[in-house]
N, C-alpha and C positions, 0 to 999 in steps of 0.2 A: 504494500500500500504506500503510495507516494506521500510525502510530507504535505504537499499542496492539497491533496484530496482529504487528508486527515484534518488539515486546518479548516477547510470549508465545512467538513462534517461537524467539527467542534463549534464553529460559528453558528450553524443552523441549530445545533443542540442548545447553545447558550441562549439564543433568541427565544426559544420555547421555554427554557428554564426561567429566564428573567421575567417572562410574562406573568408567571405566578408570584415571583419575588416582588414585583412592582406593586402587587395588590396590597402588600404590607405598608407601602409608602404612599398609597393613592391620595390620602388626605393631607399629605405633607406639601407645603409650598415653600420653596427656597427663595429667599430674597438676597439680592446682591447686585453688584455693579455688572453691567453688561456692555460688551464691546461689539464692534461691527462683525457681522457674520459674512460668509462668502457672498459677494454681490451677485444678483441675478441679471438676466439680460436687459430688463427694462425696469426703471425705477429703483429706488434705494430699498435695501432689505429692511425688515422690521427692526433688527438690532442696530443698524446704522441710524435709522430714524430716531430710535429711543436714545441712543448714545448722543446724538446731536442735541436733542432736547435737554437731556440731563447735564451735559457738560457745559451748558450755558450757566450753570449754577456752581460748578465745582471743577477744579483742575484734576486731570488724571495723574495718578502717582506712577512714576517711572521706577522700575526695578528690574534687575536682571532675572529675578525669579518671580516676575509678576504673575498674579493669578490669571488663569485663562478660563473664562466663563464657558459653561457647557455649550452655549449657543455658538461659540467661536471654534469649536473643534468637531471632528468627525467622531461621534461617540462610539460608533461600532468599532472603528480602528483602535480608539483609545481603550475601550473596554477589553478588547482582545489582547492588547499589549499588557494590560493589568492582570488578566487571567493567566497569560503565559508566564509573567513575572512571578506571580504568587503561587502558581502551581508547579513551578520548576521546569517549565517547557512543555511543548506539545508532544505527547507520545501515546502509546496504546492505552495507558491507564488514566489519561487526562480526564476523559468524560466521567469516569467513575469517581474520581477525586472531587471534581467540581460539583457533582450531584449530591455530595454529602451535606448533611445539615450544618456541620461545622464550617465548611467552606462557604456555604450560603450566608451564614451569620457573620463570618469574619471578613469576607471579601465582597460578595455580590451585593448584599443589601447596603453596606456602607458606601460602595461605589455609586449605586443608584441614588442614595440619599444625598451624596455630595455632588451629584451631577444632575439633579432634578432641574428641569427647565422652569424659569420664572415666567409664567404666562399672565401673571397679574402684577406687573411692576407698579410701584408707587410713583405717582406723579406729583412732585412738590409744587406748591403754589407759586414759588418764586420763578418758575420757568414759563408760567402762563400769563396771558394778558387779562387781568381781572379789572373789571370796572364796577362802579356803584350800581346797585340794583335799582331798576326803575322799569315802568311799563314800556317805555320807549326802547330801553336797552334790551329787554327781553324780546320784543318784537323783532328788533334788528338781529339779535342772536339767532333766532330760529330761521330768519330769512337767510342769514349767512351760512347756516349749517344744514339746511334742509336737503340740499343736493348731496352732501356728504352722507347724511343719514340714509338717503335712498340708495346710494352706492353700497353702503354696508349691508342694507337689507337685501339687495340683489346678490351680493357676494354670499350671503347666508343661504339663499335659495340655490345658488350654484354649488355650494359645498354640499348641500343635502342631496344633490343629484350625482355627486362624484363617487365613483367606484374605484377605490385604491388598487384593486386587483387587476384592473384593465388599463391602468395608466401606461405601463410599459408596452402595451400592445397597440395603443392608440395615441399617435402623436398629436392629434387634434385636441384630445383631452388635456394633455400637458400644455399645449399652447393656450388653451382657455384658462388654465390655472395661472400661467405666467401673466396673462392679461389682468386677472383679478389681483395679483400681487402688485402690479403697476398701479392699478386704480386705488387700491388700499394705501399704497405708499403716498399717493397724492392726497388722499383723505387725511392721513396722519399729519402731513405737513400743513394742510389747511387748518385743521383743528388746533394745531399747536400755536397758530397765529391768530386765532379767532378771539375777538374781544368778548369776554364772558362775564355776565352779571354775577355778583357774589352769590345770589340765591340759587344759581344754576351750576355753581362750581363743581359740586360732587357728581352731578349727572354728567357734566362735560368730561370730567376725568374718566368716568365709566365708558363714555363713548370713545375716548382716545384708546383706552385699554382694549375695548372691543375691536377696534380697527387693528391694533397691534397684534393681539392674540389670533385673530382671524387670518391676518397675513402670515403669521408664524405657522399656522396649520397648512396653508397653501404651500409655503416654502418647504415644509417637511414632506409633503406629498410629492413635490417636484423632485426632491433629492432622495426619495425613498430607496432608490436602487443603490446609491452610494453610501447612505447612512440609515439603514433600516431600524437600528436601535433608537435613534432620535425620533423617527416616525412613530415607533411603538410607544415611546414615552409620552409623546404629544397626544396620541390617540387614546391613551389611558385616561386622559383628562377631558375628553370631548363631552361627556355627560355634564360635568361641572361647568365647562365652558358654555355649552348649549343653554343651560339654565341662566347663566350670567348674561349671555348675549340677548336672550329673549326678554328677560326682566329689564335690561337696560333700554332696549328699544321701546318697550311698552311704557317705561317711565318717561322717556323722551317724548313719546307721542302724547301722553297724558298732559305733560307740562306745556306742550306746544299749543294745546287747545284751551288753556286757561286764559280767560279774557281779562 
């Protein structure tokens, strides 16, 4: 048996194994600084947009051993390197060793906990354009953001129709996802610059996070062949994300109808 074939077999085995391990961490949300992820063909990536917004308020710390956020690396490759290192290399006994409860507790779960993606980043007030609350300011806000809210809603409908298993077979589907990424990128930038009344600030932050997390989902789908682990991690949170997206849009719609 070739080493390459054994490596591929181990990777497939690991992806199945961590699916169960991730259930242990499903309610865990990791907060931390995020940097730019690999740019896509059109528009800025979700992490580049978030980094631009957040670095308006703080300077990045330079270090030779700087922390690399999960968003900025191929988690599948990085996880495999960790497993190889911790298990003493890939051989005939590797699968049996990593399937043990001890290895799960000592290596796999800590890795997933430390590399959980932050799909609900905190948006500080200082990076937003906040204005005094008034009827005029609210009317203008909804006028300025209505188009972006519709774009998010349409992206959600597109996501609901997406079949991850057919992406590699249908180039048209991937092209459609890339289009959504570009549109959501524009939405994020627009919302980051929108003058927001104080009374609508929390809703506005939720709309920004919705655009960010939805773009992150599309990016993970596009890159699922090269980083299936990241896609798996993201999709383990789709139920929570879906509830958040729906409640946020309903909240926005309700507030927009208040006279």
